[in-house]
TORLUM-935717 format. One record per atom (N, C-alpha, C): x, y, z; residue in three letters. Coordinates in steps of 0.1 Angstrom, whole numbers, padded with zeros to 4 digits, always signed. Atoms other than C-alpha are relative to their C-alpha. Layout:
N
XYZALA ...
***
This chain:
70
+0008-0012+0000MET +0000+0000+0000MET +0009+0012+0000MET -0008-0012+0001SER +0014+0034-0009SER -0003+0010+0011SER +0001-0010-0011GLN +0020+0061+0017GLN -0004+0013-0006GLN +0004-0013+0005PRO +0004+0095+0013PRO +0012+0009-0002PRO -0012-0009+0002ILE +0028+0122-0001ILE -0003+0013+0007ILE +0002-0013-0007SER +0033+0155+0016SER -0004+0011-0011SER +0004-0011+0009PHE +0021+0188+0001PHE +0012+0004-0008PHE -0013-0004+0008ASP +0057+0198-0008ASP +0003-0010-0011ASP -0003+0010+0010GLU +0061+0165-0026GLU -0010+0001-0012GLU +0010-0001+0010ALA +0028+0170-0045ALA +0003+0012-0008ALA -0004-0012+0007LEU +0039+0205-0054LEU +0011-0002-0009LEU -0012+0003+0008GLU +0072+0193-0066GLU -0004-0008-0012GLU +0005+0009+0011ALA +0055+0166-0087ALA -0008+0008-0010ALA +0007-0008+0009ALA +0032+0192-0102ALA +0009+0009-0009ALA -0009-0009+0008GLU +0061+0214-0112GLU +0008-0008-0010GLU -0007+0008+0010GLN +0077+0184-0130GLN -0009-0004-0012GLN +0009+0003+0012LEU +0046+0180-0153LEU +0003+0009-0011LEU -0001-0008+0012ASP +0047+0192-0188ASP -0012+0010+0000ASP +0010-0011+0000ALA +0026+0223-0197ALA -0014-0005-0001ALA +0013+0005+0002ASP -0004+0203-0209ASP -0006-0007+0012ASP +0004+0007-0012ALA -0005+0181-0178ALA -0003+0010+0011ALA +0002-0010-0010GLN -0002+0212-0156GLN -0014+0007-0003GLN +0012-0007+0004ALA -0031+0229-0175ALA -0012-0009+0004ALA +0010+0010-0003GLU -0052+0197-0170GLU -0002-0001+0015GLU +0000+0000-0014LEU -0043+0196-0133LEU -0007+0013+0005LEU +0007-0013-0004MET -0054+0233-0129MET -0015-0001-0003MET +0014+0002+0003ALA -0087+0225-0146ALA -0007-0008+0010ALA +0005+0009-0010ILE -0093+0197-0122ILE -0001+0007+0014ILE +0000-0007-0013LEU -0084+0218-0091LEU -0010+0011+0000LEU +0010-0011+0000SER -0106+0247-0103SER -0014-0005+0002SER +0013+0005-0002ARG -0136+0224-0102ARG -0003-0004+0015ARG +0002+0004-0014LEU -0132+0215-0065LEU -0009+0010+0008LEU +0009-0009-0008PRO -0148+0247-0051PRO -0015-0001-0005PRO +0013+0002+0005GLU -0178+0241-0074GLU -0007-0012+0007GLU +0006+0012-0007ARG -0183+0207-0058ARG -0004+0003+0014ARG +0003-0004-0013GLY -0182+0223-0024GLY -0013+0008+0000GLY +0013-0008+0001ARG -0209+0248-0035ARG -0012-0009-0002ARG +0011+0009+0003GLU -0230+0220-0048GLU -0004-0008+0013GLU +0004+0006-0012ARG -0228+0202-0015ARG -0007+0009+0010ARG +0007-0009-0008VAL -0238+0233+0004VAL -0014+0002-0005VAL +0013-0002+0006ALA -0267+0239-0020ALA -0009-0012+0003ALA +0008+0012-0003ALA -0279+0203-0014ALA -0005+0000+0014ALA +0004-0001-0014VAL -0279+0208+0024VAL -0010+0011+0002VAL +0010-0011-0001VAL -0298+0241+0020VAL -0013-0005-0005VAL +0012+0005+0006ALA -0323+0224-0003ALA -0007-0009+0010ALA +0006+0010-0010GLN -0329+0196+0023GLN -0006+0008+0011GLN +0005-0008-0012ALA -0333+0222+0051ALA -0012+0007-0004ALA +0012-0007+0005ARG -0358+0241+0030ARG -0012-0010-0001ARG +0011+0010+0000ARG -0378+0209+0024ARG -0005-0004+0014ARG +0004+0003-0014GLU -0378+0201+0061GLU -0008+0011+0006GLU +0007-0012-0005PHE -0389+0236+0069PHE -0014+0000-0006PHE +0013+0000+0007SER -0417+0234+0043SER -0009-0011+0005SER +0008+0011-0005ALA -0428+0201+0057ALA -0004+0001+0015ALA +0003-0002-0014GLY -0431+0216+0092GLY +0009-0008+0010GLY -0009+0008-0009GLN -0402+0196+0106GLN +0010+0009+0008GLN -0009-0009-0007CYS -0385+0227+0120CYS -0008+0009+0009CYS +0006-0009-0010GLN -0393+0248+0151GLN +0008+0013+0001GLN -0007-0013-0002PRO -0386+0285+0155PRO +0008+0000+0013PRO -0008-0001-0013MET -0359+0292+0181MET +0008+0012+0000MET -0008-0012-0001THR -0339+0321+0194THR +0014-0003-0004THR -0014+0001+0003ALA -0303+0327+0185ALA +0007-0007+0012ALA -0006+0005-0012ALA -0294+0319+0221ALA -0002-0015+0001ALA +0003+0014-0001LYS -0311+0285+0219LYS +0008-0008-0011LYS -0008+0006+0010VAL -0294+0277+0186VAL +0015-0002+0004VAL -0014+0001-0005VAL -0260+0285+0202VAL +0001-0011+0010VAL +0000+0010-0010ARG -0268+0264+0232ARG +0000-0015-0006ARG +0001+0013+0006GLU -0278+0234+0211GLU +0012-0004-0009GLU -0012+0002+0008ALA -0248+0238+0188ALA +0011-0004+0009ALA -0010+0003-0009GLY -0226+0236+0218GLY -0001-0013+0007GLY +0001+0013-0007SER -0240+0204+0232SER +0001-0012-0009SER 
***
């Protein structure tokens, strides 16, 4: 089984790639934030469905903070 490489090793490996491979790597990395936004949007959509279905109760900010801390 291979061992994970360090960030420095990954950066060094990326610098060793030819220009086309570096461009492809950049395209792949630029898509990562979009995936994160899609995950957040899915969570928000689920929360809205739960709210519309009456599965949520109003609460004060103080109660939200208390429940988040527990």
